Jmol script that loads the backbone (N, CA, C; Angstrom):
load data "model"
ATOM      1  N   MET A   1      52.649 191.033 -22.620  1.00  0.00           N
ATOM      2  CA  MET A   1      51.511 191.606 -22.579  1.00  0.00           C
ATOM      3  C   MET A   1      50.928 190.880 -23.857  1.00  0.00           C
ATOM      4  N   SER A   2      49.520 190.129 -23.359  1.00  0.00           N
ATOM      5  CA  SER A   2      49.141 189.136 -24.217  1.00  0.00           C
ATOM      6  C   SER A   2      48.214 189.994 -24.947  1.00  0.00           C
ATOM      7  N   ASN A   3      47.975 189.365 -26.116  1.00  0.00           N
ATOM      8  CA  ASN A   3      46.993 189.820 -27.133  1.00  0.00           C
ATOM      9  C   ASN A   3      45.724 189.511 -27.244  1.00  0.00           C
ATOM     10  N   GLY A   4      44.712 189.901 -26.313  1.00  0.00           N
ATOM     11  CA  GLY A   4      43.235 190.057 -25.469  1.00  0.00           C
ATOM     12  C   GLY A   4      44.261 191.485 -25.057  1.00  0.00           C
ATOM     13  N   GLN A   5      44.933 192.420 -24.400  1.00  0.00           N
ATOM     14  CA  GLN A   5      45.709 193.772 -23.965  1.00  0.00           C
ATOM     15  C   GLN A   5      45.646 194.393 -24.932  1.00  0.00           C
ATOM     16  N   ARG A   6      46.855 193.783 -25.635  1.00  0.00           N
ATOM     17  CA  ARG A   6      47.313 194.398 -26.550  1.00  0.00           C
ATOM     18  C   ARG A   6      45.463 194.875 -27.133  1.00  0.00           C
ATOM     19  N   LYS A   7      44.536 194.205 -28.413  1.00  0.00           N
ATOM     20  CA  LYS A   7      44.076 194.207 -28.725  1.00  0.00           C
ATOM     21  C   LYS A   7      43.165 194.937 -27.887  1.00  0.00           C
ATOM     22  N   ALA A   8      42.989 194.879 -26.738  1.00  0.00           N
ATOM     23  CA  ALA A   8      42.043 196.321 -25.752  1.00  0.00           C
ATOM     24  C   ALA A   8      42.617 197.036 -26.118  1.00  0.00           C
ATOM     25  N   ILE A   9      43.310 197.542 -26.321  1.00  0.00           N
ATOM     26  CA  ILE A   9      44.424 199.348 -26.324  1.00  0.00           C
ATOM     27  C   ILE A   9      43.710 199.441 -27.586  1.00  0.00           C
ATOM     28  N   ILE A  10      44.003 198.862 -28.070  1.00  0.00           N
ATOM     29  CA  ILE A  10      43.515 198.779 -30.118  1.00  0.00           C
ATOM     30  C   ILE A  10      42.492 199.605 -30.335  1.00  0.00           C
ATOM     31  N   ALA A  11      41.445 198.635 -29.835  1.00  0.00           N
ATOM     32  CA  ALA A  11      40.229 199.568 -29.521  1.00  0.00           C
ATOM     33  C   ALA A  11      39.764 200.861 -28.926  1.00  0.00           C
ATOM     34  N   VAL A  12      40.866 200.687 -27.680  1.00  0.00           N
ATOM     35  CA  VAL A  12      39.726 201.956 -27.040  1.00  0.00           C
ATOM     36  C   VAL A  12      40.979 203.140 -27.325  1.00  0.00           C
ATOM     37  N   HIS A  13      42.208 203.606 -28.251  1.00  0.00           N
ATOM     38  CA  HIS A  13      42.759 204.154 -27.912  1.00  0.00           C
ATOM     39  C   HIS A  13      42.239 204.743 -28.966  1.00  0.00           C
ATOM     40  N   VAL A  14      41.634 205.089 -29.472  1.00  0.00           N
ATOM     41  CA  VAL A  14      40.409 205.584 -30.858  1.00  0.00           C
ATOM     42  C   VAL A  14      40.651 207.663 -31.538  1.00  0.00           C
ATOM     43  N   ARG A  15      40.529 207.032 -32.268  1.00  0.00           N
ATOM     44  CA  ARG A  15      40.985 208.524 -32.484  1.00  0.00           C
ATOM     45  C   ARG A  15      39.518 209.890 -32.054  1.00  0.00           C
ATOM     46  N   GLY A  16      39.343 211.239 -31.235  1.00  0.00           N
ATOM     47  CA  GLY A  16      37.842 211.667 -31.117  1.00  0.00           C
ATOM     48  C   GLY A  16      38.153 212.686 -32.318  1.00  0.00           C
ATOM     49  N   LEU A  17      37.156 213.580 -31.507  1.00  0.00           N
ATOM     50  CA  LEU A  17      36.361 213.652 -32.419  1.00  0.00           C
ATOM     51  C   LEU A  17      36.972 215.181 -32.411  1.00  0.00           C
ATOM     52  N   GLU A  18      38.415 215.543 -31.592  1.00  0.00           N
ATOM     53  CA  GLU A  18      38.706 216.437 -31.911  1.00  0.00           C
ATOM     54  C   GLU A  18      40.735 216.783 -32.648  1.00  0.00           C
ATOM     55  N   GLY A  19      40.704 215.390 -32.860  1.00  0.00           N
ATOM     56  CA  GLY A  19      42.099 214.454 -33.909  1.00  0.00           C
ATOM     57  C   GLY A  19      42.686 213.945 -32.096  1.00  0.00           C
ATOM     58  N   MET A  20      41.933 214.273 -30.683  1.00  0.00           N
ATOM     59  CA  MET A  20      43.075 213.514 -30.117  1.00  0.00           C
ATOM     60  C   MET A  20      42.772 212.365 -29.156  1.00  0.00           C
ATOM     61  N   CYS A  21      43.529 211.624 -28.775  1.00  0.00           N
ATOM     62  CA  CYS A  21      43.087 209.163 -27.824  1.00  0.00           C
ATOM     63  C   CYS A  21      42.226 209.573 -27.111  1.00  0.00           C
ATOM     64  N   ALA A  22      41.535 209.508 -27.657  1.00  0.00           N
ATOM     65  CA  ALA A  22      40.011 208.807 -26.611  1.00  0.00           C
ATOM     66  C   ALA A  22      39.833 208.310 -24.999  1.00  0.00           C
ATOM     67  N   GLY A  23      41.066 207.558 -25.617  1.00  0.00           N
ATOM     68  CA  GLY A  23      42.125 206.504 -24.491  1.00  0.00           C
ATOM     69  C   GLY A  23      41.705 207.299 -23.264  1.00  0.00           C
ATOM     70  N   CYS A  24      43.303 208.341 -23.524  1.00  0.00           N
ATOM     71  CA  CYS A  24      44.505 208.956 -23.095  1.00  0.00           C
ATOM     72  C   CYS A  24      43.707 210.022 -22.192  1.00  0.00           C
ATOM     73  N   ARG A  25      42.054 210.375 -22.777  1.00  0.00           N
ATOM     74  CA  ARG A  25      41.190 211.395 -22.204  1.00  0.00           C
ATOM     75  C   ARG A  25      41.005 210.631 -21.481  1.00  0.00           C
ATOM     76  N   ALA A  26      39.621 209.427 -21.603  1.00  0.00           N
ATOM     77  CA  ALA A  26      38.953 208.471 -20.794  1.00  0.00           C
ATOM     78  C   ALA A  26      39.857 208.154 -20.155  1.00  0.00           C
ATOM     79  N   TRP A  27      40.852 207.941 -19.726  1.00  0.00           N
ATOM     80  CA  TRP A  27      41.669 206.882 -18.554  1.00  0.00           C
ATOM     81  C   TRP A  27      42.245 208.080 -17.815  1.00  0.00           C
ATOM     82  N   TRP A  28      43.173 208.801 -18.414  1.00  0.00           N
ATOM     83  CA  TRP A  28      43.976 209.540 -17.402  1.00  0.00           C
ATOM     84  C   TRP A  28      44.160 210.973 -18.060  1.00  0.00           C
ATOM     85  N   SER A  29      42.633 211.327 -18.371  1.00  0.00           N
ATOM     86  CA  SER A  29      43.102 212.994 -18.383  1.00  0.00           C
ATOM     87  C   SER A  29      43.054 214.104 -18.552  1.00  0.00           C
ATOM     88  N   ARG A  30      43.954 213.274 -20.234  1.00  0.00           N
ATOM     89  CA  ARG A  30      44.861 213.707 -21.256  1.00  0.00           C
ATOM     90  C   ARG A  30      44.638 213.903 -22.539  1.00  0.00           C
ATOM     91  N   LEU A  31      45.519 215.047 -22.585  1.00  0.00           N
ATOM     92  CA  LEU A  31      44.996 216.219 -24.266  1.00  0.00           C
ATOM     93  C   LEU A  31      46.158 215.094 -25.156  1.00  0.00           C
ATOM     94  N   THR A  32      46.225 213.816 -25.802  1.00  0.00           N
ATOM     95  CA  THR A  32      47.337 213.063 -26.194  1.00  0.00           C
ATOM     96  C   THR A  32      46.275 212.963 -27.964  1.00  0.00           C
ATOM     97  N   PRO A  33      47.305 214.332 -28.781  1.00  0.00           N
ATOM     98  CA  PRO A  33      47.032 213.839 -30.289  1.00  0.00           C
ATOM     99  C   PRO A  33      47.207 211.856 -31.095  1.00  0.00           C
ATOM    100  N   TYR A  34      46.256 211.870 -31.433  1.00  0.00           N
ATOM    101  CA  TYR A  34      46.351 210.169 -31.672  1.00  0.00           C
ATOM    102  C   TYR A  34      47.027 210.214 -32.031  1.00  0.00           C
ATOM    103  N   PRO A  35      47.947 208.912 -33.385  1.00  0.00           N
ATOM    104  CA  PRO A  35      47.988 208.158 -32.478  1.00  0.00           C
ATOM    105  C   PRO A  35      49.020 208.368 -31.013  1.00  0.00           C
ATOM    106  N   CYS A  36      48.537 208.055 -29.822  1.00  0.00           N
ATOM    107  CA  CYS A  36      49.042 207.530 -28.994  1.00  0.00           C
ATOM    108  C   CYS A  36      50.269 206.639 -29.212  1.00  0.00           C
ATOM    109  N   TRP A  37      50.844 207.026 -27.913  1.00  0.00           N
ATOM    110  CA  TRP A  37      52.232 206.096 -27.893  1.00  0.00           C
ATOM    111  C   TRP A  37      52.060 204.369 -27.604  1.00  0.00           C
ATOM    112  N   GLN A  38      50.535 204.248 -26.665  1.00  0.00           N
ATOM    113  CA  GLN A  38      49.595 203.322 -26.727  1.00  0.00           C
ATOM    114  C   GLN A  38      49.370 203.184 -27.701  1.00  0.00           C
ATOM    115  N   VAL A  39      48.557 203.126 -29.023  1.00  0.00           N
ATOM    116  CA  VAL A  39      48.514 202.680 -30.286  1.00  0.00           C
ATOM    117  C   VAL A  39      49.691 203.018 -30.730  1.00  0.00           C
ATOM    118  N   ASP A  40      50.826 203.044 -30.889  1.00  0.00           N
ATOM    119  CA  ASP A  40      51.737 203.343 -31.245  1.00  0.00           C
ATOM    120  C   ASP A  40      53.003 201.763 -30.773  1.00  0.00           C
ATOM    121  N   TRP A  41      52.929 201.594 -29.689  1.00  0.00           N
ATOM    122  CA  TRP A  41      53.698 199.730 -29.027  1.00  0.00           C
ATOM    123  C   TRP A  41      52.580 198.903 -29.947  1.00  0.00           C
ATOM    124  N   ALA A  42      51.385 199.274 -29.392  1.00  0.00           N
ATOM    125  CA  ALA A  42      49.947 198.225 -29.353  1.00  0.00           C
ATOM    126  C   ALA A  42      50.121 197.482 -30.832  1.00  0.00           C
ATOM    127  N   THR A  43      50.315 198.098 -31.710  1.00  0.00           N
ATOM    128  CA  THR A  43      49.903 198.988 -33.179  1.00  0.00           C
ATOM    129  C   THR A  43      51.780 197.087 -33.932  1.00  0.00           C
ATOM    130  N   SER A  44      53.177 197.748 -33.426  1.00  0.00           N
ATOM    131  CA  SER A  44      54.252 197.605 -33.358  1.00  0.00           C
ATOM    132  C   SER A  44      54.061 196.818 -32.888  1.00  0.00           C
ATOM    133  N   ARG A  45      53.994 195.660 -31.924  1.00  0.00           N
ATOM    134  CA  ARG A  45      53.777 194.129 -31.264  1.00  0.00           C
ATOM    135  C   ARG A  45      52.673 193.653 -32.056  1.00  0.00           C
ATOM    136  N   ARG A  46      52.042 194.097 -32.533  1.00  0.00           N
ATOM    137  CA  ARG A  46      50.331 193.233 -33.552  1.00  0.00           C
ATOM    138  C   ARG A  46      51.571 192.793 -35.064  1.00  0.00           C
ATOM    139  N   ALA A  47      52.212 193.795 -35.194  1.00  0.00           N
ATOM    140  CA  ALA A  47      52.349 193.611 -36.906  1.00  0.00           C
ATOM    141  C   ALA A  47      54.411 192.285 -36.653  1.00  0.00           C
ATOM    142  N   ARG A  48      54.961 192.519 -35.364  1.00  0.00           N
ATOM    143  CA  ARG A  48      55.483 191.717 -34.395  1.00  0.00           C
ATOM    144  C   ARG A  48      55.444 190.144 -34.479  1.00  0.00           C
ATOM    145  N   SER A  49      54.114 189.715 -34.215  1.00  0.00           N
ATOM    146  CA  SER A  49      53.860 188.692 -34.023  1.00  0.00           C
ATOM    147  C   SER A  49      53.494 188.161 -35.059  1.00  0.00           C
ATOM    148  N   MET A  50      52.377 189.058 -35.638  1.00  0.00           N
ATOM    149  CA  MET A  50      51.454 188.706 -37.018  1.00  0.00           C
ATOM    150  C   MET A  50      53.445 188.353 -38.384  1.00  0.00           C
ATOM    151  N   THR A  51      54.144 189.269 -37.864  1.00  0.00           N
ATOM    152  CA  THR A  51      55.261 187.919 -39.082  1.00  0.00           C
ATOM    153  C   THR A  51      55.688 187.393 -38.678  1.00  0.00           C
ATOM    154  N   ALA A  52      55.526 187.429 -36.765  1.00  0.00           N
ATOM    155  CA  ALA A  52      56.758 185.911 -36.309  1.00  0.00           C
ATOM    156  C   ALA A  52      55.712 184.216 -36.303  1.00  0.00           C
ATOM    157  N   ALA A  53      54.139 184.585 -36.423  1.00  0.00           N
ATOM    158  CA  ALA A  53      53.378 183.785 -37.005  1.00  0.00           C
ATOM    159  C   ALA A  53      54.016 183.627 -38.608  1.00  0.00           C
ATOM    160  N   LEU A  54      53.830 184.127 -39.453  1.00  0.00           N
ATOM    161  CA  LEU A  54      54.006 183.754 -41.484  1.00  0.00           C
ATOM    162  C   LEU A  54      55.186 183.433 -40.596  1.00  0.00           C
ATOM    163  N   LEU A  55      56.883 183.739 -40.404  1.00  0.00           N
ATOM    164  CA  LEU A  55      57.215 183.317 -40.804  1.00  0.00           C
ATOM    165  C   LEU A  55      58.147 181.553 -39.987  1.00  0.00           C
ATOM    166  N   GLY A  56      57.120 180.724 -39.275  1.00  0.00           N
ATOM    167  CA  GLY A  56      57.016 179.853 -38.341  1.00  0.00           C
ATOM    168  C   GLY A  56      57.741 180.214 -36.850  1.00  0.00           C
ATOM    169  N   ASP A  57      56.836 181.482 -36.162  1.00  0.00           N
ATOM    170  CA  ASP A  57      57.575 181.868 -34.826  1.00  0.00           C
ATOM    171  C   ASP A  57      59.240 181.653 -34.887  1.00  0.00           C
ATOM    172  N   ARG A  58      60.567 182.598 -36.502  1.00  0.00           N
ATOM    173  CA  ARG A  58      61.891 182.230 -36.295  1.00  0.00           C
ATOM    174  C   ARG A  58      62.724 183.627 -36.170  1.00  0.00           C
ATOM    175  N   ALA A  59      60.598 184.089 -35.589  1.00  0.00           N
ATOM    176  CA  ALA A  59      61.817 185.971 -35.669  1.00  0.00           C
ATOM    177  C   ALA A  59      62.492 186.294 -34.224  1.00  0.00           C
TER     178      ALA A  59
END
end "model"
wireframe off; spacefill off
backbone 0.3
color backbone group
């Protein structure tokens, strides 16, 4: 998955007023607590890519 797609997931899957994920509710009509698994996945991939860049892509 590209960096742009990860950014899109993080931008859309935000905490709604009721503490649920707004992206899951809008896209799939699911009431999922925030942070949902998509946000967990995207933030972990972002952290991995930042670590790899810091280490010179040796990670």
